[in-house]
Each structure stands twice: as C-alpha cells, then as structure tokens.
C-alpha positions as CSV (number, residue, x, y, z in Angstrom):
1,M,-43.7,-2.6,89.1
2,K,-42.8,-5.9,91.7
3,R,-39.9,-8.1,91.0
4,D,-41.2,-11.2,90.7
5,L,-39.3,-14.1,91.5
6,E,-41.0,-16.5,89.7
7,L,-39.8,-14.4,86.4
8,V,-36.7,-13.8,88.4
9,R,-36.4,-18.2,88.2
10,T,-38.2,-17.9,84.5
11,I,-35.0,-15.3,83.6
12,L,-32.0,-17.9,85.2
13,L,-33.1,-21.1,83.8
14,E,-33.5,-19.5,79.7
15,I,-30.2,-18.0,80.2
16,E,-29.1,-21.5,81.3
17,A,-30.1,-22.8,78.9
18,Q,-28.2,-21.0,76.2
19,P,-25.0,-22.7,74.1
20,S,-22.1,-20.6,76.2
21,G,-20.2,-18.2,74.2
22,P,-22.6,-16.1,72.1
23,P,-23.8,-13.3,74.4
24,I,-28.2,-13.3,74.7
25,F,-30.0,-10.7,73.4
26,G,-33.1,-10.7,75.8
27,V,-35.6,-14.0,76.8
28,K,-38.9,-13.9,75.5
29,V,-41.8,-15.6,78.1
30,D,-45.1,-15.4,77.8
31,G,-47.2,-13.0,79.0
32,K,-44.3,-11.2,80.1
33,S,-44.5,-7.4,78.4
34,D,-40.7,-6.2,76.9
35,A,-41.1,-2.9,79.7
36,E,-41.5,-6.0,82.3
37,L,-39.0,-7.9,81.3
38,L,-36.1,-5.1,80.9
39,E,-36.6,-4.1,84.7
40,H,-36.2,-8.4,85.8
41,F,-32.8,-8.0,83.8
42,A,-32.3,-4.6,85.4
43,L,-32.8,-6.7,89.0
44,L,-31.3,-9.5,88.1
45,I,-27.8,-7.9,86.8
46,E,-28.1,-5.2,89.8
47,A,-28.3,-8.3,92.2
48,G,-24.8,-10.0,90.8
49,L,-27.6,-13.1,89.1
50,V,-26.1,-11.9,85.9
51,N,-23.4,-10.5,84.2
52,G,-24.8,-8.0,81.5
53,Q,-25.8,-4.5,79.9
54,I,-29.1,-2.6,79.7
55,Q,-29.4,-1.0,76.5
56,E,-30.3,2.6,76.6
57,G,-32.7,4.9,74.6
58,G,-31.6,8.7,73.7
59,I,-33.7,9.7,76.8
60,G,-31.6,7.0,79.2
61,E,-35.4,4.8,79.0
62,P,-34.8,0.7,79.1
63,V,-35.0,-0.9,74.8
64,G,-32.9,-3.8,75.1
65,C,-30.6,-6.2,77.3
66,V,-27.3,-8.2,76.9
67,I,-26.8,-11.3,79.0
68,Y,-23.2,-12.3,79.1
69,R,-23.3,-15.0,80.9
70,L,-24.5,-16.2,84.7
71,T,-22.9,-15.7,87.6
72,W,-21.8,-17.7,90.1
73,A,-24.2,-16.6,92.9
74,G,-26.6,-17.0,90.1
75,H,-25.9,-20.3,89.8
76,E,-26.0,-21.1,92.9
77,F,-29.6,-19.5,92.8
78,L,-30.1,-22.2,90.6
79,A,-28.8,-24.8,91.5
80,N,-31.9,-24.5,94.7
81,A,-34.3,-22.7,92.7
82,R,-34.3,-26.0,89.8
83,N,-36.3,-28.1,91.6
84,N,-40.0,-27.7,91.8
85,T,-40.1,-28.7,95.3
86,V,-38.5,-26.9,96.5
87,W,-39.5,-24.2,94.8
88,K,-42.8,-24.2,95.2
89,K,-42.1,-25.1,98.7
90,V,-40.6,-22.0,99.5
91,T,-42.4,-19.8,97.8
92,S,-45.4,-21.6,99.7
93,Q,-44.4,-20.6,102.7
94,I,-43.7,-16.9,102.1
95,T,-46.1,-16.2,100.5
96,A,-48.1,-17.9,103.9
97,K,-46.2,-15.8,106.2
98,V,-45.0,-12.6,105.4
99,G,-46.1,-12.3,101.1
100,T,-42.3,-11.1,99.5
101,V,-39.1,-11.3,101.0
102,S,-35.5,-10.4,99.4
103,V,-33.4,-12.0,96.9
104,E,-30.6,-13.0,99.5
105,V,-33.7,-14.2,102.1
106,M,-35.0,-16.4,99.2
107,K,-31.4,-17.8,98.5
108,Q,-31.4,-19.1,102.4
109,L,-35.3,-20.4,102.8
110,L,-34.0,-22.5,99.4
111,A,-30.2,-23.0,100.9
112,K,-32.0,-24.7,103.4
113,A,-34.7,-26.3,101.9
114,A,-32.9,-28.1,99.6
115,A,-30.5,-29.8,102.4
116,D,-33.3,-30.7,104.0
117,L,-34.5,-33.2,101.1
118,L,-31.2,-34.3,101.6
119,T,-31.6,-35.5,104.7
C-alpha cells in the first residue's frame, strides 16, 4: 500500500477537530477502506505525529486503533499543512518535480511555503 500524504493531512485534521480528553477510536474518511486507514494510522504513529496504538487481532493483523492525541510534531505539521494555498502549492511542486517525498522533506517544504506567505 502506498503512503498517501493527502490522507495523512485529512486524518490529522480530523484528529485535531476532536475534543480533548477521550481517546479517538479511529476516523472515517469517505472513499478510504478500513485497511488503508489503519495502515496510515500506523504510519502516523511511527512518524511521531500522533500518540496511539494499533489494536491487533488473533494473528497480529491490525483491526483497530486508538489515538490519544496529536504530538508536538503533529501540531507543527498541521500548522503549515492546514492552509489550502500552502498545501496545494507544495503538493503540486512535488508532483511536477519528483512525484513523492519523505514526510521530513514535506515538513520542510510546507514550512518554507508558509514562511514565504509572510514575506
């Protein structure tokens, strides 16, 4: 399964929109399967953008997730990714030039694009 940065952004925005306190037991996104969402939740946890756990079934397959909160890094990512103008500018540049980039490079590009709007 390929990592989908649009889905990463959507999931993070959905998590951010939830009230503080209780854990979040998954997020539904139209057009995305549970398997695809669980894979992306696992990626978000591994990347340190959210604190959470993947729940496993009897043979170790992912069957659910619990998200406790966005991390500082998750909030920082969203601070730059939230603006649609910044997001579209960066994603169109990536698509035109290289196709895909790492999350770390994406963070740097978003930060630069956001900073450019302020100058």
